[in-house]
C-alpha positions, -999 to 999 in steps of 0.1 A, spaced: 1 -4 2 11 33 -11 17 59 19 16 93 21 -3 119 -6 -12 106 -41 -4 123 -75 -30 143 -84 -35 120 -116 -41 89 -93 -64 108 -66 -84 120 -101 -80 84 -111 -86 68 -75 -120 94 -66 -139 88 -107 -139 51 -94 -145 54 -60 -157 89 -52 -193 104 -48 -193 137 -61 -221 149 -42 -207 142 -4 -170 144 -14 -167 107 2 -142 77 -7 -161 41 -5 -143 8 -5 -153 -2 -42 -176 10 -74 -204 -7 -65 -205 7 -31 -204 40 -43 -235 28 -70 -253 19 -39 -243 49 -20 -251 74 -43 -290 71 -44 -293 80 -9 -270 106 -14 -288 125 -39 -318 148 -29 -345 158 -45 -363 194 -41 -392 176 -28 -374 150 -6 -366 168 33 -335 163 48 -338 136 82 -353 154 109 -327 163 134 -324 159 169 -337 179 198 -298 188 204 -295 201 166 -326 222 163 -307 252 169 -302 265 136 -328 285 113 -325 290 77 -333 327 61 -335 338 25 -352 375 12 -364 382 -25 -353 418 -35 -373 442 -59 -357 475 -72 -357 510 -65 -345 543 -72 -346 557 -106 -331 529 -123 -341 500 -104 -308 493 -91 -313 497 -56 -321 462 -35 -350 465 -14 -366 437 10 -403 424 -8 -405 388 7 -386 368 33 -387 335 49 -374 315 80 -372 277 83 -363 253 109 -341 222 106 -371 202 97 -379 222 71 -408 240 83 -415 273 78 -418 292 111 -421 328 94 -429 336 59 -444 370 50 -447 401 20 -425 429 31 -432 463 23 -408 487 9 -399 518 28 -388 532 -4 -409 532 -41 -406 502 -61 -395 508 -95 -392 474 -106 -406 443 -90 -384 418 -113 -413 399 -116 -397 375 -138 -371 364 -111 -393 372 -80 -428 365 -91 -438 398 -72 -471 421 -84 -479 453 -72 -511 439 -52 -490 417 -32 -469 442 -15 -499 465 -17 -510 454 25 -477 438 28 -463 438 67 -442 470 74 -407 467 77 -403 477 109 -431 450 119 -408 426 99 -378 432 118 -391 428 151 -400 389 141 -370 381 125 -349 395 157 -373 376 182 -371 345 163 -335 347 162 -331 360 193 -355 332 207 -359 353 238 -317 360 244 -306 399 244 -287 403 217 -257 417 240 -259 386 259 -252 360 228 -216 350 232 -195 328 208 -205 290 221 -223 296 248 -255 274 236 -278 300 253 -314 305 234 -301 323 203 -303 303 172 -273 297 143 -285 319 111 -279 299 81 -282 312 47 -265 322 12 -251 362 11 -270 367 46 -247 402 51 -271 415 23 -304 403 38 -296 414 71 -289 446 54 -316 454 37 -338 439 67 -321 466 85 -306 443 112 -276 434 128 -263 399 142 -232 386 157 -209 372 128 -201 339 150 -238 328 151 -240 330 114 -234 300 89 -230 321 55 -227 291 25 -219 324 5 -182 327 26 -179 293 39 -140 284 26 -149 252 14 -178 258 -6 -162 293 -22 -140 289 -54 -104 287 -55 -103 326 -63 -121 331 -23 -150 337 -49 -188 329 -40 -206 301 -56 -237 303 -70 -269 289 -46 -278 275 -78 -245 255 -85 -239 246 -47 -273 229 -47 -266 208 -81 -229 199 -73 -232 191 -31 -272 182 -32 -280 169 -65 -308 187 -76 -314 219 -95 -331 249 -79 -338 287 -96 -354 272 -127 -386 296 -127 -398 321 -104 -372 320 -76 -393 312 -40 -373 322 -9 -384 293 8 -366 272 -19 -337 295 -11 -337 286 25 -339 242 21 -311 247 0 -289 265 26 -300 245 53 -297 209 36 -258 224 24 -254 237 63 -265 207 77 -243 185 48 -210 202 60 -218 201 95 -226 158 96 -185 159 81 -167 142 106 -136 163 117 -106 148 145 -114 166 180 -78 169 186 -70 190 150 -68 225 155 -72 235 121 -108 247 113 -118 252 146 -114 292 150 -94 291 177 -59 295 156 -41 322 171 -5 337 173 8 330 205 39 346 199 50 375 208 76 402 189 104 392 207 101 359 197 100 366 158 136 357 150 131 321 163 99 321 135 124 332 110 149 309 117 120 281 113 120 258 81 89 257 57 76 224 79 78 234 108 62 265 101 33 248 83 35 226 117 21 256 142 -1 264 112 -39 263 115 -70 273 97 -83 309 102 -118 296 97 -144 274 120 -155 241 107 -190 239 109 -188 205 121 -175 216 151 -213 228 158 -230 209 181 
């Protein structure tokens, strides 16, 4: 048996024969892969397995924007949806923008003027979303890994959604599929949700009018899939706790180290979702 990393060509050959392109696991034989793949691929209608009570802290949110401003390029939140880990709707509503709508972007949003005429005011939608996320815990009391009542917020492009809603939420409580390094391009650019859903979940979204519920489901499934990956607990990489513990006066010691020694000290500067409880 060969030891150490395999050459890239050999890796590609092994993965092509015994790897699953959806969950990225490698199996013992091609027959095992064929047996596994139907169970790994999800349809738009088939829900992920329901999580237990200890894994019900996450909610997924998605917004749909209409256009404001003279050229219709200003994003205004006009519809939002929040779901739980079991993919049931917690909150869903049309939102009345605070600025005049000049482009309803109907081909993408499916939103018509009459849908927003009696829609929920933005201020009320803000309070509802904040209540769902904080879940009775004051925003100022939320702490990393405190495992209090506040919920983990999942989504794709979460910062934009929060900005358009006029809300703030702690970054350490956000799981954004557009910014999670394992789901990004090698150039550190975000992949579209449509691509991620097809590549990692095995079905298509955004084939017509875009429904925020569909986006919530896709983001939640991606999060659960990434969270379920095995992660050795004694492995520092991805813990989000890698820090430079070397004071300035030890700079010369670092400069004398070999690349291998420096690599042994290094670790990922992002938090792995598989460490979520």
